C-alpha positions in Angstrom: 17.3 6.1 -9.5 16.7 9.1 -7.3 17.2 7.7 -3.8 16.0 10.9 -2.0 12.7 10.6 -3.6 12.3 6.9 -2.7 13.7 7.5 0.8 11.1 10.3 1.3 8.3 8.1 0.0 9.3 5.2 2.3 9.2 7.4 5.1 5.6 8.4 4.1 4.6 4.8 4.0 6.2 4.1 7.4 4.2 7.0 8.9 1.0 5.7 7.4 1.5 2.2 8.6 2.3 3.3 12.0 -0.8 5.4 12.2 -2.8 2.3 11.2 -1.1 0.0 13.7 -1.6 2.7 16.4 -5.2 3.2 15.7 -6.5 -0.4 15.0 -8.7 -1.6 17.7 -8.4 -5.1 19.4 -11.7 -5.9 18.0 -13.7 -5.4 14.9 -16.6 -4.0 16.9 -14.4 -1.1 18.1 -13.8 -0.1 14.4 -17.5 -0.6 13.5 -18.4 1.8 16.4 -15.9 4.6 15.9 -16.2 6.9 12.9 -13.0 8.5 13.6 -11.0 5.4 13.8 -12.7 4.5 10.4 -11.5 7.7 9.0 -8.0 7.5 10.4 -7.4 4.0 9.2 -9.0 4.4 5.9 -7.1 7.6 4.9 -3.7 6.1 6.0 -4.5 2.8 4.3 -5.4 4.7 1.0 -2.1 6.6 1.4 -0.1 3.6 2.0 -1.4 1.9 -1.3 -1.0 5.1 -3.3 2.6 5.5 -1.9 3.5 2.2 -2.9 2.1 2.8 -6.3 4.0 6.0 -6.5 7.2 4.3 -5.5 6.8 1.7 -8.2 5.9 4.2 -10.8 9.2 6.1 -9.9 11.2 2.8 -10.4 9.4 1.9 -13.6 9.9 5.2 -15.2 13.7 4.9 -14.9 13.6 1.3 -16.5 12.9 0.0 -19.9 9.7 -1.7 -18.4 6.4 -0.8 -20.3 4.4 1.8 -18.4 1.4 0.1 -16.7 -2.1 1.0 -17.7 -3.5 0.6 -14.2 -2.4 1.2 -10.8 -2.6 -2.6 -10.1 -0.4 -3.4 -13.0 2.4 -1.2 -11.5 3.1 -4.1 -9.0 3.0 -6.7 -12.0 5.7 -4.6 -13.6 7.8 -4.5 -10.3 7.4 -8.3 -10.1 8.6 -8.7 -13.8 11.7 -6.5 -12.9 12.3 -8.8 -9.8 11.8 -5.8 -7.4 9.2 -7.6 -5.5 7.9 -11.1 -5.4 5.1 -12.2 -7.6 2.9 -13.3 -4.6 3.4 -9.9 -2.8 2.4 -8.0 -6.2 -0.7 -10.1 -6.3 -1.7 -9.0 -2.8 -0.8 -5.3 -3.3 -3.0 -5.3 -6.4 -5.8 -6.4 -4.1 -5.1 -3.5 -2.0 -5.5 -1.3 -5.0 -9.1 -2.4 -5.0 -9.6 -1.2 -1.6 -8.0 2.0 -2.3 -10.3 2.5 -5.4 -13.5 1.7 -3.4 -12.4 4.2 -0.6 -11.3 7.0 -3.0 -14.1 6.8 -5.5 -16.8 5.7 -3.2 -17.9 2.9 -5.9 -19.7 1.2 -3.1 -19.8 1.3 0.8 -16.6 0.3 2.4 -16.9 -3.1 4.2 -15.2 -2.5 7.5 -14.8 -6.1 8.2 -12.6 -6.4 5.0 -10.8 -3.4 6.2 -10.2 -4.8 9.7 -8.9 -8.2 8.1 -6.3 -6.1 5.9 -5.1 -4.3 8.9 -4.9 -7.1 11.1 -3.6 -9.7 8.6 -2.1 -8.0 5.5 -0.6 -4.8 6.9 3.0 -6.5 6.8 2.6 -6.7 3.0 3.3 -3.0 3.0 6.4 -3.6 5.2 7.5 -6.4 2.9 7.2 -4.0 0.0 9.3 -1.3 1.9 12.0 -3.8 2.6 12.1 -4.9 -1.0 12.6 -1.3 -1.9 15.1 -0.5 0.8 17.2 -3.6 -0.4 17.0 -2.2 -4.1 18.4 1.3 -2.6 21.1 -0.6 -0.7 22.6 -2.3 -3.7 
């Protein structure tokens, strides 16, 4: 496994999460009223999801695991490989749904859902990073 690639990706993830944390307002209304905050949070959340997928794809590519057909299935594969817990894989698959809506504009972004993600689920990404760091250390 190319630890330099994974370390660089983990740093990208850390920066994205820090940006989201730094810019998340104390109340939903702050996000609803500020287009710049919406952009900063949305873009960094998209990048965080995509970076996790990229990390997963890198790990999977160096294994015997079948290549995932979708971005969300990347997390299922990582769970099968015991890289991340199954419950975390399920939550991160949900984050891929947000990423797809934001990137492809399938429908209008629900900022209440985004606010809930950044205030209650942001640590899923930190847990993912810990799992990857643990793998790198072993």
